[in-house]
N, C-alpha and C positions, 0 to 999 in steps of 0.2 A: 842532667839530660843532655847527652851529646847528639849533635846532628848526625844523621845517617846518610851516607852517600847513596845507598840503594833507593831512598825515598826523595833524593834530590833536595835535601833539607839545607836551608841557610836561614838562620833565625835573625829576624830584624831586631836590632838592639837600640833603636832610637824611638823614644816615646812620641816625640813630636811628629815623626813621619807616620807612625801607626795611627795617630789621631787624625792626621791630614787625610790618610787613605779612607778611614771610616767616615769622615765628613764629606768625602767626594761622592759618596753614594747618595742620591737625592731621596733618601729614605723618609718615610712618614709624609711623603708628598703624594700626588696622584699616581706616582710610578710604582713604588714598592714598599709598603710598610712591613712586609715579610722579607727576611733576608736569609740567604744560605751562604755560609763561609766555607771555602774549600781549603783544606790543609791548614787548620788553625795552629798546629804545633803546640807551642807553650802558651798560646793565648794572648800574645802581644796585641794583635788587632782585635781579638775577641772581646777584651774588656771594654774597649771603646764602643764596639757594636752593641754590646749588652746595654750600655747606657743610653743608646739612641734609637733602638729598634723596638717595634711592637712585639715581634716574635723572631727569635734567632735560632737557626739550626746550623750545625757544623758537620762537615764530612771529613773524617780523618782515617787514613789507611794504616797508620802506624799504631799498633796496639799499645805500645808503651806511652805514646802521646795521649791516647784515649784515656788510659788510667790516670795520667797526670791531670788532664782536664777534669775528670770526674772528681779528683781530689781537691783541686784548687778553684774550680768553677762549679760548685754544687748547684748554682742557679740554672745551669744548663740541663741538669737532671736528665730527662728522657729525650733531650734534643740533640744528642750526639749520635750521628750515623757512623758506625764503625765499618769502614770498607773503602773500596775503590770508587772514587767519584765517577769514573768513566762507565761504571756498571750501574749507577743509580738511575732509576726511572724518575726523571725530574717532574713528570706529571703527577707523581704521587707524594712528593715531599711535603707539600702543603695542601694535600687533598684537592688538587686541580686548580688551586689559586696561584696567581702570578706572584713572583718574588724577585728581589734584587740578588744578583750573584756577585760575590766579592771574594778576594783572597790574595795572599802573597803566593802565587801559584808555583808549584814545583816546576822548575824550568824544564825538566826532562819530559813532561807530558803537557806543557802549556798549550801547544797547538791543538792537541787532542781535546783539551778542555774547551777550547773555542768551538771546535767542530761539534762537540757534544751539546754545547749550549745552542748552536745553530739548529741542531736536530730538534731540540725542545723549545724553539724560540717562542711559541705561543705562551709559554709560562715565564719567559725571562725578558721583560721589557728593558732591563738595564744591567750592565755589568761594569764593575770597577776591578781592575786587576793589576798586580805587579808582575811584569814580565822581564825576561832578558831584553835589554834595549833593542838588540837586533831583531828580535821577534816582534816587539811592540811596533817598531818601524815598519815591519813587513805587513802587519795587520792593517795599519792605516795608510799605507803607501798609495800614492796616486800614480796613474799611468806614466810611463816614460822613463822609469829608473830601474835599477837592478833589484831594489827591494820589492817591487811590485810583482806579485805572483798569485798562485792558487788561493792562498789564505786571504790575500787582500780582496780579490774579486768575490769569493764566496762569503766573506764576512760583510763586505760593503753592499752586497745584494740585499741584505736585511737590516743592517745596522749602520748608524753614523758614528764614526770614531774620532777620538781626539786624544792627543797626549796631554796629560795634566802636569806631570813633572818628572824629572830624572832623579835617580837615587844612586849615590856613589857606593861602590863595592865595600867601602869601609864601614857602612851602616849595617853590616851583617856579621854574624858569628856562625860558622867560619865565613870569611869573605869569599864570595864567588870570584871566578876569574874574569867575569864580565860586568859591565855596567848594567843598571836596571832602569826601568821606566814604568810609571803607572799610567794606564790609559782608561778611558771611559768609553763604553759602547752603549748607545741608546737605540732601541729598535725603531725602525722606520714605521710610520703610520700605515703606509701601503705595503703589504707583504706579498702582493700578487705580482709576480714577474711577467705574467702574460705569456708564459711558455712552459713546456714540460720541464719540471725542476730537476729530475734525475738526468735527463738528457743535457740540461744546462751544465750540471756538475761535470758530466762526461766531456762536454765540449771544452770547458775551462781546464780540466786536468790534462786532456789530450793536447791542448794548445801549448801548455807550459812544459809538457813532457820533454820536449827538446826545444828549449826556449830560444836558442840561437837560430833556429830554422824558420823559414817563412811559413805562414799558415797553410799555404797551398800544399806544402809537403807534409806537415804534421797532421792536417785534417783529412788527408786523402783516404785513410781507412774508414772514416765516418761518411764520406761523400761518394762512396763507390758508385752509387746509382746516378748521381748528377755531377760528375767530376768536372763538367764544363763550367760549372758555377765557379770553381776554383781558379779559372783563367782570368776572372775579374781582377783588376789591378789592386783592389782592396786586399786580396789574399797574398799580396807580396809583402805585407807587413809582418812584423814579429809580434808575439803575443803581448809583450809589455807596452806596445803602442796603442792597444785597444782599451777603450772605456768599457765600463760595465754594460752600457746600452748596446755596444757592438757585439759582445758575447751573447746577449739576449737575442739580438737580430740574427746572428748565425744559427742559434738554436731554433728559431722560428723557421728559417729556411730549410733546415734539416728536417724539422717536423713535417713541413709541407711535402718534402720528397718522400718521407717514410709513409705518408698517408695516401700517396698516389698508387 
C-alpha cells in the first residue's frame, strides 16, 4: 500500500510514537470513552486505540485504505466510516454522545479538520492530533508573534491547547518535507463567549485579512455606522497584538452599534 499524494498521506513508521499518541488521549476518563480516529491509513495508530478505548470508529477517505482496514482489522467491523471527514455530521457519529477526536491528520486539510471540530464542539471535549509543526504552532500561538492568527483565536476561544511532542520527518514513509508535532486540545468549561459568535468570527477574520495594517483600517467596513470608535488609540494596534478578550470586546461594541 503506497501513500497517495492526493490524500496527503505520510504513514507513521514508529510504533513507540503511535503508542504515545494513543496514550495522549485521556480516554476512558471523564472526558471521552468513545473515540473517532481521522485518516487511520494502514492502522498504525488504530491498533493502539483498539486496545484502550471502549468504542472506536474511524473515518477514511481512501477506498483502498478502507479495504485494507477491513481485511486486517476485522474487529472494526461496522465502525469504519468511508468518506470525507469534513462532510461527516459529528453529532451523529456516536448518536449524540461526546467523543475524543484523534489522528495523524492529513496535512493538506488539517486546518479544516480543526474548524470542523470547532463547529461540532458540543460533541468533542478533547482532540489529540499530529500536525505539520508550523500548523501546530499556529493553533496554540499566543498573541504577539507571526504564528498568531485566525486559527489561533478561533480555536482558543473554545479550547485550551498544548504541544505534547515533536516528531521528526524521518518517522514517516514517505518522509514529508516538514517537521511534525502532536498537540492536545481540551474544551474549555465555559463555552459562552458573551457575544454574537458569527460576528466574532467575522471580526477575527477581517482583522487578520491584512494583518500588517492597523485595526482602524481593516475594521472600517464593519464599523461604517460608528467609525469614530476607531479613532480610539486601541485601534492603532495590529491584530496579532490582541488577546482573545480584545476580539470579544470589539464584537460586543459592534453588536451594540448594530442594535441601535
